[in-house]
C-alpha positions in Angstrom: 9.8 0.7 14.1 12.5 -1.9 13.6 15.1 -1.4 10.0 15.0 -4.1 8.2 17.2 -6.2 6.5 18.0 -4.9 3.0 18.9 -6.8 -0.2 17.4 -9.8 -2.4 15.2 -12.3 0.0 12.4 -14.5 -1.0 9.4 -12.3 -1.0 11.3 -10.4 -3.8 12.7 -13.4 -5.4 9.1 -14.7 -5.7 7.8 -11.0 -6.9 10.3 -10.4 -9.4 8.8 -14.5 -10.5 5.7 -13.1 -10.6 6.4 -9.7 -12.8 8.1 -12.3 -15.0 5.6 -14.5 -15.5 2.9 -11.9 -16.3 5.6 -9.9 -18.5 6.9 -6.4 -18.8 5.1 -6.0 -22.1 2.3 -6.8 -20.9 2.0 -4.4 -17.6 1.0 -1.1 -18.2 3.3 2.0 -17.8 2.3 3.9 -14.3 1.5 0.2 -13.0 5.3 -0.9 -13.8 6.4 2.7 -12.7 4.7 2.1 -9.2 6.5 -1.5 -9.3 9.4 -0.4 -10.0 9.9 3.0 -7.8 8.7 0.7 -4.5 11.2 -2.2 -5.4 13.9 0.6 -5.9 13.2 2.0 -2.3 12.9 -1.4 -0.6 16.3 -2.2 -2.1 17.8 1.4 -1.5 15.3 3.2 1.1 15.9 6.8 1.3 16.1 6.8 5.3 15.9 4.0 8.2 11.7 3.0 8.1 11.8 4.7 11.7 13.0 8.0 9.9 10.1 7.6 7.3 7.2 6.1 8.8 3.9 8.2 8.9 2.6 8.9 12.4 0.4 11.9 14.2 3.5 12.8 16.4 6.0 13.2 13.8 3.7 14.9 10.4 1.8 17.3 12.7 3.5 17.7 16.1 7.2 17.9 14.1 5.7 19.1 10.8 7.7 16.6 9.2 5.1 16.2 6.3 7.1 14.8 3.6 6.4 11.6 5.8 3.3 11.6 3.7 5.6 11.2 0.8 7.9 8.7 1.9 6.1 6.4 4.1 4.0 4.8 1.2 6.6 3.5 0.0 8.9 2.2 2.1 7.9 -1.8 3.1 9.0 -2.9 7.1 10.3 -6.5 5.1 9.9 -8.7 1.7 7.0 -10.2 2.2 5.2 -6.8 3.0 6.6 -6.0 -0.1 5.5 -8.8 -1.8 2.0 -8.7 -1.1 1.4 -4.9 -1.5 3.2 -5.1 -4.6 1.1 -8.5 -5.7 -1.7 -6.8 -5.6 -0.1 -3.6 -7.2 0.2 -5.9 -10.5 -3.4 -6.9 -10.5 -5.4 -3.8 -10.0 -3.2 -2.1 -11.8 -3.4 -4.0 -14.6 -7.3 -4.0 -14.4 -7.5 -0.4 -13.5 -4.5 0.9 -15.8 -6.6 -0.1 -18.7 -9.6 0.9 -17.8 -9.2 4.7 -16.3 -5.8 5.0 -19.6 -2.4 6.1 -17.4 -2.6 9.7 -16.9 -6.0 9.3 -15.0 -4.4 6.1 -13.2 -1.3 8.0 -12.5 -3.1 11.2 -10.9 -5.6 9.0 -8.8 -2.1 7.0 -7.7 -0.5 10.3 -6.6 -3.8 11.1 -5.0 -4.1 7.8 -2.9 -0.7 7.6 -1.7 -1.2 11.2 0.0 -4.8 11.3 1.0 -4.6 8.1 2.6 -1.8 8.8 4.6 -4.3 12.1 5.9 -6.9 9.3 6.4 -4.6 7.5 9.0 -3.2 10.5 10.6 -7.0 11.5 11.1 -7.9 8.3 12.4 -5.2 7.8 14.6 -6.6 11.7 16.3 -9.9 10.7 16.8 -8.5 7.3 18.6 -6.8 9.5 20.5 -9.9 11.5 21.3 -12.5 8.8 21.7 -9.6 6.2 23.9 -8.2 9.5 25.6 -5.2 7.8 24.9 -2.1 9.3 23.6 -0.1 6.7 22.6 -1.8 6.5 18.6 -0.2 9.5 17.6 2.9 7.6 18.4 1.7 4.8 16.1 3.9 5.0 13.0 2.8 3.1 9.6 4.6 2.3 6.3 3.9 0.7 2.6 1.1 0.4 0.0 -1.6 -1.1 1.8 -4.2 2.0 2.3 -3.5 2.5 -1.8 -4.7 -0.5 -2.7 -7.4 -0.8 -0.4 -8.4 2.6 -2.1 -7.8 0.9 -5.7 -9.9 -2.2 -4.3 -13.0 -0.1 -4.0 -12.2 1.8 -7.1 -11.9 -1.4 -9.0 -15.1 -2.6 -7.7 -17.1 0.5 -8.6 -16.0 0.0 -12.3 -16.7 -4.1 -12.4 -19.8 -4.4 -9.9 -21.3 -8.1 -9.1 -18.0 -9.6 -9.3 -17.3 -12.9 -7.0 -13.7 -12.5 -5.5 -11.5 -15.6 -3.6 -10.5 -14.7 -0.6 -8.6 -17.2 0.7 -10.1 -20.1 -1.0 -14.1 -18.5 0.0 -16.2 -16.4 -2.9 -16.6 -13.4 -1.8 -18.8 -11.1 -3.5 -16.4 -8.5 -4.7 -18.4 -5.7 -2.9 -17.3 -7.0 0.8 -14.3 -8.5 -0.2 -12.2 -5.5 -0.1 -13.5 -5.5 3.7 -12.6 -9.0 3.9 -9.0 -8.3 2.7 -8.6 -5.2 4.5 -8.8 -8.0 7.8 -6.7 -10.4 6.4 -4.0 -7.5 5.8 -4.1 -6.5 9.5 -3.3 -10.1 10.4 -0.8 -10.6 7.9 1.4 -7.8 8.3 0.1 -5.3 11.0 1.4 -2.1 11.0 
C-alpha cells in the first residue's frame, strides 16, 4: 500500500470548508471528535499506511491486532478522507442527536473494531471459496465500513425515507447498498 502525500490538499480543504458551512456549534460532540481524530491522523499518521492497514496476513497470522484499531482511522488519500468524513458528518449529526452522545460513542467504538473482524472473515471466506491465498494479503484502511454500518442503523431508525444517490431517488432501505457499490468504484481498497 502506497503512502499518501501528507499536508493540506484539495480534499482536505473542501472537507474543512464543508465543516465550516455546517458550523462547529451544530456538530454533536462525538461526531466532531471522530472528524477531528480522522483529520489529525491524516495529517499526522501514527505509521505508514502499509503498517496500519488491515489484512488477514498481518492481523491474524502475524498477530498484529493493533491494526484493528488503527486501520479505520487512517485514509489512503485526501479524497478518501473527504468522502468518508462528509458521510460521517451527516450520519453523525442525524444519529448522535437521536441516540445521544454516550450511546453513539459506544456504537462508533464497537463498529470500528467489528467491521475489521467482518472484513477479515470475508477475506478468509474468499480464500476458502476461491482457493486463492492472495486474499489474505488484501490490506485496507478507512472508515467506510463503519459508515456503511451507520447507514444501515440510520435506515432502521428512519424507515420509509428516500435518498438521493447520484441524482437518483432510491429507497433508503436500498441506498446503503448502492452507496457501498459506488464507494467501491470511487475509492477501491
